[in-house]
N, C-alpha and C positions, 0 to 999 in steps of 0.2 A: 720164766718169771711170773710174778703174781699178776692177774689181770687187772685192767682198769688203770695202769700207771705207765708212765713212758719218759723219755728224755728227748728234749728237742734243742735245736740251735737255730739262729739266725744271724744275718749280718756278720758273716766270718770274713772280714775283709783285713787283710795283712797291710794296713796303711801305717802312717807314721803314728807311733803309740802315744806321743806327747805333742803339745801345741808348740807353735813356732816361738813362743816366748822363752826367755832365758831360763835354763835348767834350774836355777835357785829362786825364781820369781813365784810369788804367789798370786795367781790371777783370779781365784775364788777364794777370797778371804772369808767370806760368811760360811761357805760350805766346809772350809777347813776348820773354822771355829767350832761350828756345831757338830762336826764329825767327832771331836773329842769332848765338847762340853758336857753332854749328857753322861758320857761314860765317867769322866773325871768326878763330876758332881756326886753321881751315885755312889762311887768308891768313897769319896769323902764323907757322905752321909753314912754310910755304912759304918765307917771307922768311928764317927762321933757317936752314932747310935750304940755301938758296941762298947764303947769306953764308959758312956752315961749309963747304959743298961736299963733304960726306963722307956715306956710307951713303946712297945715293940711293934703294935699294931699299925701306929702311925709311920714308924719307920719302914715297915714292909709295904705298905701302901705308896710312901713316897718314892721309894727306890725303884719298885716294879713299874711305876708311872714314868720315871726318868728313863729307865731302860727300854721300855715300850716305845717312848719317843724316839730313843736312839736306834732301836730296830727299824722304825719305820723310815727315819731320815736317812739312814745309811742304805737301806734296801732300796729306796725310791728316789734319793737326791744325790748324796755325797759319792756313792759309787758310780753314778752316771758322770758327774761332772769332774771328779778328780782322777779317776782311772779309766772312763769310758767303758765300764762294765755294768751289767745289769742282769738279774734273774727274777724270775716269776713262775707262778703256776697258772696254767689255764685248762679249761676243758674243751676237748676237741668235738667234732660233729658227732662222734660215735659215743660221747659221754665219757671218754677216758681221761683221766687226770694227767696232763703233760707239763713237764718241767722245761723250762726255756732258759738257756743260759746265752747271753747275748753280748757281743763286743762292738765297740764303736765302729761305724762306717767310716768316719773321717778323722781328722786331726783336731777336733774340737774339744779334746779331753785336757786335763790338767798337766802341770809341768812335773818334772822328775821330783822336785821338791814336794809337791802335793801328792804325788804317788807314795813318797816315803812316809808322809804324814798318815796317808790313808792305811797303809799296810802294817805300819807300827801300832797305830791305834786298834786295828782289827786284831792284832796278833798278842799285843802286850796285855791289854784288858782281860781277856779270857784267862790268861795265865795268873794274873792277880786274883780273880775270883776262884781259881782253882786252889791257889794258896789258901784263901778264906775258907773253902770247903775242907781242906785237910785240918786247918785249925779249928774249925767248929766240930769237925768229926772227932778229932782226938780229945777235945774238951768236952764232949757230950752235950753240946748245945743244941738240942734237936730243933728248937724254934728258928735258930739263926741257920741251921743247915738247910731247912726247907727253903729259906729266902735264897740262899746262895745257889742251890740247884736251879731254881727258877732264873736267877741271873745268869748262870752259866748257860743254860739253853738258849736264852736270848742272845748272847753274845756268839756261841758257837754256831748257831744257825746261819748268821750272816757270814761268818768266817768260811765255813763249808761252802755256802753258795758262791761267794766270789772266788774260792780257789777252783772250783769247778768251772767257772767263767774263765778264769785265766788259763786254766789247762786246755779248754775247747780253743780259746784264741791263739794258743801257741801251735798246737798240733793240727788244728782245722777239722778235727774229727769230734763227733759227738760223744759224750761219755758212755761207758759201758752201761747198757740199760739193764744188765743183770745185777749191778750194785745197788741194792736199795737200802742200806743202812743209813746213809746220810740223807737219802731222799725222803725216808720216813721221818728223820729228825725235822727237816724242813717242814714236811706236811704237819707235824704235831704243833709246831710254833707258828705256822702261818696264819696270818691275819685273825680271822674269827675264833679259830680253834684256840689261838694263843690266850685270848680273853678268858675262855673256859678253863684252860689249864691253870692259869694264875688264880682264878676264883676259887678252884678246888683246892689248891695248895694254900691259899689264905684261910679258907674255912677249916681246914684241918690243922693248921697251924694255931689259929685262934681258939679252937676248942681245947687245946693242950694248955692255954694260959690258967 
């Protein structure tokens, strides 16, 4: 495998996956709300901007800002509270980039209802943006295509990270360190590099106006 990259895991304890609350209960209402809020608002804004067809620059900035908030909140807050999963990147003592996929130690995670909210939101929204991608591609709307690609990257990065967390939690084994396609995707959209990517896409798009 390429040097300077790796995969790690911690806290792989096969304990009760959901809290002791009733399966249909929502014990983290704010987390559940914001897990869907930024996603839904970004899609609604895209549809409204698409229909109106004016002031693309403002639409681009607003949608990317909403999805950036969503990326951060899902990666750092809602995944931990609703399903007891978390992923991140860290640098070890040798200066290597290490991906960590973590499952919860205890039963302080969400209920089954909250888990459904989490996974449905995480899966359905990228599918919607994929539909937007093909509709923009077939209609040759290049400006909107760049916006949709940036949105898909933000959505798919979290989906991939949490699927790896779930896989590690189920089999108790670290993911194959030779599989770097998904890890490179995470690296490209991770924190500070994300802003650089979106800034570049924005400049290229606005130059076409």
